[in-house]
N, C-alpha and C positions, 0 to 999 in steps of 0.2 A: 186106844184102838185107832187104827188107820184103815181107810178103804183105798186099795190100789186097783185101778181099772185098766185093763188092756183093751184097746179099741181094735175092732175087726168086724168082719162079716161072717155070720154063721154058715156052716155047710162045708163039706169036704172039697167042693169045687173052688173055694176061696182060700183054702188052707195055706198055700204057699205064695199068695199074693203079697206084694210089698205093703199093701194097705192093711194086712193082717199081722204085721210085725208086733203090734201090741198084744195080740192073743198069744203069739209065740213066746213073748217075754213072760206072760202069766204062767204058761205051761212049764217053762224052764224054772222059774222061781219056785213054783209049787213042788216040782220034782226035786230040785236041789236042797230045798229047806224042809222037806217032809211034811207038806201040808196034808190035811185030811181029805177025805173023799169029796168028789164033786157033788154039789147039791143044786137042784133047780130052784132058784129064788130070784125075785126082783126082775122078772123078765130076762133072766140070764142064768149063768152058771157061777156058783161061788165055791170057794175053797177057803178054809180057815187054817191059820197057822201062826208061827212066830218066826220073826227074823230079827236077830240081834236083841232078843228079849222083848221086842214089841209085838203086840198082837196085830196081825194083818188079816183083813178080809179081802180076798182077791175076787174080782168080779169081771166076767167076760159077758157083756151084754149080748143077748140073742135077738136084738131088735133091728139088726142091720145098722150100719154106720150112722145114717142120718137121723136115727131115733135113739141113739145111745144115751142121751140125757134123761130119757124116761126111766131107764133101768137104774142109772146112777142116782137120780132123784129119789126113787123108791128106797134104795139102800140107805142113802143119807138120812132120809126122814125116819126110817125104821130104827136105825142105830143112834138117832139124834146127834149126828155129827155136824160140825162146822166145816167150812171150806178148807181150813188149814189142815184137816185130817185127810184130805183127798189128794191122791196122786194119780195122774193119767199118763199111761204109756201110749205113744202114738207115732205113726210115720211122719216124717218131716221132709218135704221136697227141698226146702231151702237149706239143707244141711248135707254135707258130703256123705256118700254112702258109708254106713256102719259107724259114723261118728255119733256120740251120745252127749246131749246137753240137757241140763236141768234149768228150768225157768219157772218163776213164780208169776202167775197171772199173765195178762197180755191179750192180744188179739187171736183170731182164729186162723189167719193166713189162708182162708178159703177151705179149711178142713171141716167137712160136714159133721164129723163126730164131735169136734171141739165146739162147733157152733151150737149143736144140740145140747151139750152139757152147759154151755153158757146160758142158753135160753131157760133151762130147767133149774139150774143151781146157782148161776153167777159165774164170774170169770176169774176170781182170785184164788185159783187152786194151783198146785204144783204140777208141772208138765215135764215128763221125761221125753224129750224129742229124740227120735231114733232116725238117723239120716238115711234117706233112700236116694238122694241126689235128684237133680232136675234133668229131664231128658234133653233140654236145650230149646225146644220149640213148644210154644203153648199148646198147639194142636196135638202134641204127642203126650201130654201130661196124663190124660185119662188112661190110655193104653199102658203107660209106664206104671202108674199107681196100681191099676187093676191087673197088672201082669205078674206072672210068677217070677221069683228069683231065678236067675240063670244058673246052670250047673257050675259055671266058672266063679259064681259069687258064694257058693255054699260054704267054703272054708272060712271066708270073712264073716259070713252070717253066723256060723257056729261060734266063732271066736268072740263076736260081739255079744251074743246071747249068753255065752259062758261067763264073760267078763261082768255083765250086768248081774247075773245070778251070784257070782262070787263076791261082788262088792256091794250087794244090796243092803248089808248091815249099815253102811254109812248113810244110805238113803233113809232107812228106817229110823235112824237116830237124828235125822234132820240136817245132816252134813252133806248137802248137795255138791259143794266144791271138792270135797275129798272124794266123794263118789266118782265125779267126773275125772279127777286127777288119776285115781287108781285104775279106772277103765282105760284111760289113755296110755298109762304105763304098760298095762297088759297087752294092749294092741300094738305096742312097739316091738314086742318080742318076736 
């Protein structure tokens, strides 16, 4: 069993923020792979399903970004999972828009959701970094991260989400390099 967590902030006013791209991935994965109904658990929303024969519990914490680790920790303890079973989907400033990279462990790069998970669970978990790009100036970061995707970005966003959903089986099987490679190929079309 694996726990896949999408990071975001709860509420319709945040739905299209770049900071909520982790939530978007969870919704697309659940839809594309026929996950069960949403249940309220672990201070968040969960969906249960299978990807590539692997059982996946999807979690969207309802705790706001800076308390995400509380929800993740509850789920990890309940299912008695180790950190190698945890995958976190999150927005990444230091990655070009719509690029997808997989990384095991590491720092938080100032991301409050990752910082919270590190605090509650440790840091040696798999991260799927979803590029949102850097706005160029430090004082513009908050507005960029907490801003909605522009209409001109929608086709690229949909293509990235679709590619992640279509290639998720590689991730479920533990093959991060193949997952990234297949997504990159889809994005070239």
